[in-house]
C-alpha positions as a Python dict, from the first residue, in 0.01 Angstrom:
ca = {
    (1, 'X'): (0, 0, 0),
    (2, 'X'): (66, 361, -10),
    (3, 'X'): (172, 435, -385),
    (4, 'X'): (-49, 405, -705),
    (5, 'X'): (218, 200, -876),
    (6, 'X'): (189, -81, -614),
    (7, 'X'): (-168, -155, -733),
    (8, 'X'): (0, -277, -1057),
    (9, 'X'): (260, -491, -910),
    (10, 'X'): (271, -831, -1084),
    (11, 'X'): (352, -1024, -769),
    (12, 'X'): (60, -886, -582),
    (13, 'X'): (-183, -934, -881),
    (14, 'X'): (-72, -1305, -895),
    (15, 'X'): (-113, -1351, -524),
    (16, 'X'): (-449, -1205, -522),
    (17, 'X'): (-561, -1434, -818),
    (18, 'X'): (-410, -1731, -647),
    (19, 'X'): (-621, -1638, -312),
    (20, 'X'): (-937, -1618, -528),
    (21, 'X'): (-889, -1957, -669),
    (22, 'X'): (-802, -2101, -329),
    (23, 'X'): (-1121, -1979, -152),
    (24, 'X'): (-1388, -2002, -429),
    (25, 'X'): (-1598, -2321, -445),
    (26, 'X'): (-1908, -2227, -631),
    (27, 'X'): (-1974, -2079, -961),
    (28, 'X'): (-2028, -1698, -959),
    (29, 'X'): (-2137, -1446, -1202),
    (30, 'X'): (-1983, -1098, -1106),
    (31, 'X'): (-2087, -788, -1307),
    (32, 'X'): (-1855, -488, -1301),
    (33, 'X'): (-2071, -170, -1346),
    (34, 'X'): (-1824, 75, -1488),
    (35, 'X'): (-1680, 74, -1847),
    (36, 'X'): (-1348, 209, -1701),
    (37, 'X'): (-1334, -132, -1511),
    (38, 'X'): (-1430, -331, -1812),
    (39, 'X'): (-1136, -183, -2014),
    (40, 'X'): (-903, -242, -1726),
    (41, 'X'): (-1004, -602, -1684),
    (42, 'X'): (-939, -668, -2051),
    (43, 'X'): (-635, -448, -2090),
    (44, 'X'): (-467, -654, -1819),
    (45, 'X'): (-630, -966, -1903),
    (46, 'X'): (-757, -1023, -1520),
    (47, 'X'): (-1036, -1250, -1631),
    (48, 'X'): (-797, -1496, -1768),
    (49, 'X'): (-628, -1510, -1396),
    (50, 'X'): (-948, -1633, -1239),
    (51, 'X'): (-1085, -1983, -1212),
    (52, 'X'): (-1331, -2101, -1476),
    (53, 'X'): (-1618, -2089, -1226),
    (54, 'X'): (-1594, -1721, -1189),
    (55, 'X'): (-1739, -1530, -1483),
    (56, 'X'): (-1718, -1155, -1518),
    (57, 'X'): (-2003, -970, -1693),
    (58, 'X'): (-2003, -624, -1831),
    (59, 'X'): (-2279, -407, -1713),
    (60, 'X'): (-2427, -75, -1822),
    (61, 'X'): (-2168, 152, -1687),
    (62, 'X'): (-2063, 338, -1990),
    (63, 'X'): (-2258, 670, -1985),
    (64, 'X'): (-2206, 736, -2368),
    (65, 'X'): (-2362, 383, -2446),
    (66, 'X'): (-2679, 457, -2234),
    (67, 'X'): (-2737, 791, -2371),
    (68, 'X'): (-3062, 766, -2564),
    (69, 'X'): (-3049, 808, -2945),
    (70, 'X'): (-3336, 1058, -2925),
    (71, 'X'): (-3121, 1287, -2698),
    (72, 'X'): (-2850, 1283, -2970),
    (73, 'X'): (-3102, 1380, -3231),
    (74, 'X'): (-3208, 1678, -3004),
    (75, 'X'): (-2853, 1788, -2959),
    (76, 'X'): (-2804, 1773, -3327),
    (77, 'X'): (-3119, 1973, -3397),
    (78, 'X'): (-2964, 2239, -3164),
    (79, 'X'): (-2629, 2232, -3324),
    (80, 'X'): (-2775, 2309, -3651),
    (81, 'X'): (-2942, 2621, -3542),
    (82, 'X'): (-2769, 2949, -3616),
    (83, 'X'): (-2607, 3129, -3340),
    (84, 'X'): (-2586, 2800, -3120),
    (85, 'X'): (-2253, 2665, -2982),
    (86, 'X'): (-2290, 2293, -2854),
    (87, 'X'): (-2032, 2185, -2603),
    (88, 'X'): (-1963, 1817, -2539),
    (89, 'X'): (-1694, 1563, -2420),
    (90, 'X'): (-1511, 1408, -2717),
    (91, 'X'): (-1662, 1054, -2661),
    (92, 'X'): (-2012, 1175, -2766),
    (93, 'X'): (-1920, 1280, -3114),
    (94, 'X'): (-1940, 943, -3291),
    (95, 'X'): (-2241, 818, -3102),
    (96, 'X'): (-2512, 752, -3361),
    (97, 'X'): (-2854, 921, -3314),
    (98, 'X'): (-3173, 763, -3421),
    (99, 'X'): (-3200, 941, -3762),
    (100, 'X'): (-2974, 1239, -3777),
    (101, 'X'): (-2621, 1087, -3793),
    (102, 'X'): (-2389, 1181, -3523),
    (103, 'X'): (-2226, 1510, -3384),
    (104, 'X'): (-1907, 1451, -3569),
    (105, 'X'): (-2079, 1454, -3892),
    (106, 'X'): (-2273, 1778, -3814),
    (107, 'X'): (-1957, 1931, -3690),
    (108, 'X'): (-1799, 1844, -4014),
    (109, 'X'): (-2078, 2011, -4186),
    (110, 'X'): (-2022, 2347, -4026),
    (111, 'X'): (-2209, 2325, -3700),
    (112, 'X'): (-2041, 2482, -3403),
    (113, 'X'): (-1974, 2178, -3185),
    (114, 'X'): (-1686, 2212, -2945),
    (115, 'X'): (-1498, 1951, -2750),
    (116, 'X'): (-1421, 2051, -2408),
    (117, 'X'): (-1250, 1884, -2091),
    (118, 'X'): (-1463, 2065, -1822),
    (119, 'X'): (-1834, 2194, -1846),
    (120, 'X'): (-1720, 2521, -1698),
    (121, 'X'): (-1553, 2592, -2035),
    (122, 'X'): (-1892, 2653, -2155),
    (123, 'X'): (-1911, 2961, -1927),
    (124, 'X'): (-1626, 3096, -2113),
    (125, 'X'): (-1773, 3065, -2455),
    (126, 'X'): (-2103, 3216, -2311),
    (127, 'X'): (-1912, 3522, -2190),
    (128, 'X'): (-1694, 3575, -2489),
    (129, 'X'): (-2017, 3524, -2729),
    (130, 'X'): (-2298, 3712, -2556),
    (131, 'X'): (-2483, 3711, -2889),
    (132, 'X'): (-2496, 3347, -2908),
    (133, 'X'): (-2664, 3056, -2716),
    (134, 'X'): (-2412, 2790, -2557),
    (135, 'X'): (-2561, 2455, -2491),
    (136, 'X'): (-2374, 2194, -2289),
    (137, 'X'): (-2454, 1820, -2323),
    (138, 'X'): (-2476, 1705, -1964),
    (139, 'X'): (-2467, 1340, -1969),
    (140, 'X'): (-2310, 1070, -1738),
    (141, 'X'): (-2342, 915, -1406),
    (142, 'X'): (-2295, 1064, -1051),
    (143, 'X'): (-1935, 1138, -1137),
    (144, 'X'): (-2003, 1401, -1386),
    (145, 'X'): (-2329, 1550, -1227),
    (146, 'X'): (-2162, 1782, -975),
    (147, 'X'): (-1960, 1971, -1227),
    (148, 'X'): (-2264, 1986, -1472),
    (149, 'X'): (-2469, 2130, -1170),
    (150, 'X'): (-2208, 2385, -1110),
    (151, 'X'): (-2242, 2539, -1449),
    (152, 'X'): (-2602, 2688, -1397),
    (153, 'X'): (-2500, 2803, -1050),
    (154, 'X'): (-2204, 3003, -1169),
    (155, 'X'): (-2393, 3127, -1488),
    (156, 'X'): (-2649, 3267, -1252),
    (157, 'X'): (-2381, 3426, -1026),
    (158, 'X'): (-2216, 3570, -1347),
    (159, 'X'): (-2547, 3682, -1498),
    (160, 'X'): (-2507, 3481, -1809),
    (161, 'X'): (-2846, 3423, -1963),
    (162, 'X'): (-2701, 3249, -2280),
    (163, 'X'): (-2589, 2925, -2156),
    (164, 'X'): (-2810, 2612, -2081),
    (165, 'X'): (-2798, 2243, -2020),
    (166, 'X'): (-2946, 1939, -2220),
    (167, 'X'): (-2952, 1694, -1943),
    (168, 'X'): (-2943, 1319, -1949),
    (169, 'X'): (-2798, 1236, -1618),
    (170, 'X'): (-2815, 868, -1481),
    (171, 'X'): (-2792, 707, -1138),
    (172, 'X'): (-2638, 380, -1072),
    (173, 'X'): (-2841, 207, -807),
    (174, 'X'): (-3172, 203, -1011),
    (175, 'X'): (-3039, 24, -1307),
    (176, 'X'): (-2882, -237, -1067),
    (177, 'X'): (-3234, -301, -942),
    (178, 'X'): (-3365, -316, -1293),
    (179, 'X'): (-3096, -582, -1385),
    (180, 'X'): (-3197, -798, -1088),
    (181, 'X'): (-3565, -818, -1179),
    (182, 'X'): (-3479, -1113, -1394),
    (183, 'X'): (-3347, -1390, -1175),
    (184, 'X'): (-3243, -1595, -1498),
    (185, 'X'): (-2994, -1344, -1603),
    (186, 'X'): (-2927, -1142, -1294),
    (187, 'X'): (-2559, -1166, -1170),
    (188, 'X'): (-2466, -1293, -830),
    (189, 'X'): (-2286, -989, -733),
    (190, 'X'): (-2157, -657, -840),
    (191, 'X'): (-1836, -453, -860),
    (192, 'X'): (-1945, -92, -785),
    (193, 'X'): (-1731, 204, -945),
    (194, 'X'): (-1514, 374, -688),
    (195, 'X'): (-1547, 719, -874),
    (196, 'X'): (-1918, 714, -844),
    (197, 'X'): (-1900, 620, -477),
    (198, 'X'): (-1670, 885, -412),
    (199, 'X'): (-1947, 1123, -479),
    (200, 'X'): (-2224, 931, -322),
    (201, 'X'): (-2048, 755, -42),
    (202, 'X'): (-2058, 387, 27),
    (203, 'X'): (-2345, 398, 272),
    (204, 'X'): (-2611, 378, 1),
    (205, 'X'): (-2455, 64, -135),
    (206, 'X'): (-2471, -96, 196),
    (207, 'X'): (-2849, -74, 201),
    (208, 'X'): (-2865, -162, -181),
    (209, 'X'): (-2653, -501, -108),
    (210, 'X'): (-2912, -606, 140),
    (211, 'X'): (-3218, -490, -78),
    (212, 'X'): (-3084, -698, -382),
    (213, 'X'): (-2972, -989, -175),
    (214, 'X'): (-2640, -977, -338),
    (215, 'X'): (-2281, -881, -247),
    (216, 'X'): (-2136, -552, -368),
    (217, 'X'): (-1776, -439, -368),
    (218, 'X'): (-1669, -104, -430),
    (219, 'X'): (-1343, -103, -616),
    (220, 'X'): (-1084, 123, -792),
    (221, 'X'): (-957, 84, -1145),
    (222, 'X'): (-595, -51, -1110),
    (223, 'X'): (-545, -436, -1156),
    (224, 'X'): (-518, -499, -771),
    (225, 'X'): (-811, -279, -701),
    (226, 'X'): (-1029, -506, -911),
    (227, 'X'): (-898, -831, -788),
    (228, 'X'): (-937, -698, -429),
    (229, 'X'): (-1302, -627, -505),
    (230, 'X'): (-1351, -990, -659),
    (231, 'X'): (-1167, -1137, -373),
    (232, 'X'): (-1421, -969, -119),
    (233, 'X'): (-1705, -1064, -326),
    (234, 'X'): (-1610, -1434, -343),
    (235, 'X'): (-1566, -1429, 43),
    (236, 'X'): (-1910, -1304, 81),
    (237, 'X'): (-2053, -1539, -172),
    (238, 'X'): (-1892, -1843, 11),
    (239, 'X'): (-2029, -1729, 331),
    (240, 'X'): (-2373, -1675, 180),
    (241, 'X'): (-2380, -1293, 278),
    (242, 'X'): (-2543, -1023, 95),
    (243, 'X'): (-2335, -710, 214),
    (244, 'X'): (-2137, -430, 87),
    (245, 'X'): (-1742, -406, 119),
    (246, 'X'): (-1561, -91, 45),
    (247, 'X'): (-1239, -223, -120),
    (248, 'X'): (-1132, 135, -232),
    (249, 'X'): (-1117, 314, 114),
    (250, 'X'): (-835, 535, -14),
    (251, 'X'): (-1083, 719, -222),
    (252, 'X'): (-1434, 626, -94),
    (253, 'X'): (-1577, 747, 229),
    (254, 'X'): (-1899, 628, 388),
    (255, 'X'): (-2061, 988, 355),
    (256, 'X'): (-1911, 1051, 10),
    (257, 'X'): (-1823, 1408, -96),
    (258, 'X'): (-2072, 1631, 97),
    (259, 'X'): (-1988, 1944, -120),
    (260, 'X'): (-2067, 1746, -445),
    (261, 'X'): (-2381, 1598, -290),
    (262, 'X'): (-2504, 1952, -161),
    (263, 'X'): (-2475, 2107, -513),
    (264, 'X'): (-2664, 1798, -679),
    (265, 'X'): (-2939, 1856, -426),
    (266, 'X'): (-2936, 2211, -494),
    (267, 'X'): (-2995, 2191, -865),
    (268, 'X'): (-3107, 1852, -955),
    (269, 'X'): (-3407, 1626, -862),
    (270, 'X'): (-3471, 1246, -925),
    (271, 'X'): (-3672, 1159, -1232),
    (272, 'X'): (-3746, 868, -1445),
    (273, 'X'): (-3483, 854, -1746),
    (274, 'X'): (-3470, 679, -2074),
    (275, 'X'): (-3179, 439, -2116),
    (276, 'X'): (-3056, 363, -2460),
    (277, 'X'): (-3183, 13, -2563),
    (278, 'X'): (-3316, -45, -2197),
    (279, 'X'): (-3612, 166, -2183),
    (280, 'X'): (-3748, 397, -1923),
    (281, 'X'): (-3627, 304, -1578),
    (282, 'X'): (-3826, 459, -1301),
    (283, 'X'): (-3640, 722, -1078),
    (284, 'X'): (-3309, 650, -1243),
    (285, 'X'): (-3190, 993, -1352),
    (286, 'X'): (-3161, 1355, -1274),
    (287, 'X'): (-3318, 1666, -1420),
    (288, 'X'): (-3313, 2029, -1332),
    (289, 'X'): (-3529, 2142, -1047),
    (290, 'X'): (-3803, 2406, -1145),
    (291, 'X'): (-3589, 2692, -984),
    (292, 'X'): (-3320, 2615, -1247),
    (293, 'X'): (-3568, 2571, -1552),
    (294, 'X'): (-3432, 2886, -1709),
    (295, 'X'): (-3109, 2688, -1795),
    (296, 'X'): (-3282, 2387, -1951),
    (297, 'X'): (-3206, 2374, -2307),
    (298, 'X'): (-3480, 2136, -2388),
    (299, 'X'): (-3725, 2404, -2288),
    (300, 'X'): (-3531, 2684, -2485),
    (301, 'X'): (-3505, 2457, -2801),
    (302, 'X'): (-3809, 2216, -2779),
    (303, 'X'): (-3742, 1907, -2977),
    (304, 'X'): (-3887, 1868, -3351),
    (305, 'X'): (-4023, 1546, -3467),
    (306, 'X'): (-3768, 1330, -3627),
    (307, 'X'): (-3775, 1077, -3913),
    (308, 'X'): (-3809, 705, -3841),
    (309, 'X'): (-3453, 561, -3787),
    (310, 'X'): (-3289, 403, -4081),
    (311, 'X'): (-3191, 48, -4050),
    (312, 'X'): (-2850, -19, -3879),
    (313, 'X'): (-2863, 32, -3497),
    (314, 'X'): (-3175, -176, -3499),
    (315, 'X'): (-2936, -483, -3569),
    (316, 'X'): (-2719, -391, -3273),
    (317, 'X'): (-2804, -605, -2975),
    (318, 'X'): (-2686, -329, -2746),
    (319, 'X'): (-2943, -389, -2467),
    (320, 'X'): (-2815, -751, -2413),
    (321, 'X'): (-2450, -640, -2413),
    (322, 'X'): (-2528, -371, -2149),
    (323, 'X'): (-2722, -612, -1932),
    (324, 'X'): (-2446, -884, -1945),
    (325, 'X'): (-2640, -1115, -2135),
    (326, 'X'): (-2423, -1118, -2444),
    (327, 'X'): (-2047, -1101, -2439),
    (328, 'X'): (-1941, -833, -2717),
    (329, 'X'): (-1735, -1091, -2902),
    (330, 'X'): (-2010, -1326, -2937),
    (331, 'X'): (-2229, -1073, -3121),
    (332, 'X'): (-2274, -1183, -3491),
    (333, 'X'): (-2180, -842, -3616),
    (334, 'X'): (-1861, -794, -3389),
    (335, 'X'): (-1556, -702, -3590),
    (336, 'X'): (-1749, -761, -3911),
    (337, 'X'): (-2030, -520, -3975),
    (338, 'X'): (-1959, -349, -3640),
    (339, 'X'): (-1608, -188, -3573),
    (340, 'X'): (-1496, 135, -3429),
    (341, 'X'): (-1480, 298, -3761),
    (342, 'X'): (-1826, 153, -3880),
    (343, 'X'): (-2004, 109, -3552),
    (344, 'X'): (-2378, -17, -3538),
    (345, 'X'): (-2428, 110, -3188),
    (346, 'X'): (-2273, 307, -2904),
    (347, 'X'): (-2094, 20, -2720),
    (348, 'X'): (-1841, -6, -3012),
    (349, 'X'): (-1804, 386, -3015),
    (350, 'X'): (-1740, 496, -2664),
    (351, 'X'): (-1404, 468, -2497),
    (352, 'X'): (-1569, 294, -2208),
    (353, 'X'): (-1783, 67, -2422),
    (354, 'X'): (-1750, -302, -2371),
    (355, 'X'): (-1758, -387, -2746),
    (356, 'X'): (-1476, -137, -2806),
    (357, 'X'): (-1295, -283, -2503),
    (358, 'X'): (-1306, -632, -2667),
    (359, 'X'): (-1216, -505, -3006),
    (360, 'X'): (-896, -305, -2875),
    (361, 'X'): (-789, -567, -2619),
    (362, 'X'): (-885, -903, -2731),
    (363, 'X'): (-849, -899, -3095),
    (364, 'X'): (-1078, -834, -3380),
    (365, 'X'): (-1204, -1179, -3479),
    (366, 'X'): (-1514, -1306, -3326),
    (367, 'X'): (-1495, -1649, -3175),
}
């Protein structure tokens, strides 16, 4: 196939689903890691095309969903300080903090919170407002990390000392290891996100599949992409093989993106990272190297103590959703206490959240 539209061709989708049904013999629980893939699966009802013995689980691949509540408290503290501009992508605005509300509320109250489409826009604000501090909220997985890393590099080149990053960057492979530590709930295989692997390359996932003893298929985001990945997974499972298959070769190369990897290695180092609802996962994130500490917003604006969180999100079983242990529409709060307008937790807020995907694409009534 040569054109993007071909990956949404109904005839191709039906043929792939039929081939999956033909060759699958054993039950399989397959987890897609990316929230974008979750939405594509539900939007196109791909799970309904699969035989009942294949179950799709929805993993922790939504960066907004796994950003810790305390990080939002810290960001809100900064936004409330005079002379501070906070820049963020729009999907972080409605995510609840532990005790300070959300960025949308603090923006409505007068804080200077600006929604941007590129981290480099923060440099423009810093240049135009030399008397103010610009803090960019650097969250996400390997996909967003290179652009976030470029911000301090260019700030140093342009001699801008009024811009900094509040970093909460995550890495995918360590959370897959963490998920597989519980044999009772671990999936049988993973669909890896193509845009992450476009940065890192497919090679790390080859070793990871062997380490975990589970097949991994790297896939894209169109319906045929996802079904191609599932087909490759089923083939590996039927043959008892733990291997990696790159089902997205038009975008993912074994070595990834060398330029992006180089800037990541220049600016960031691997560190332990707190995941919302999942706790601290060893070596699962990135932080600024000491050479770049001058651009660390957490050092410029140390976090002050916050009040105990009010009741609300404690009722949200987000951890079980993010680990694939609970389907969103089986949550007792789904579409009752928890909706996109009145979310109990981050998975209902984010455009990539699994709960939001079920709400928008599967109806609003719990089973």
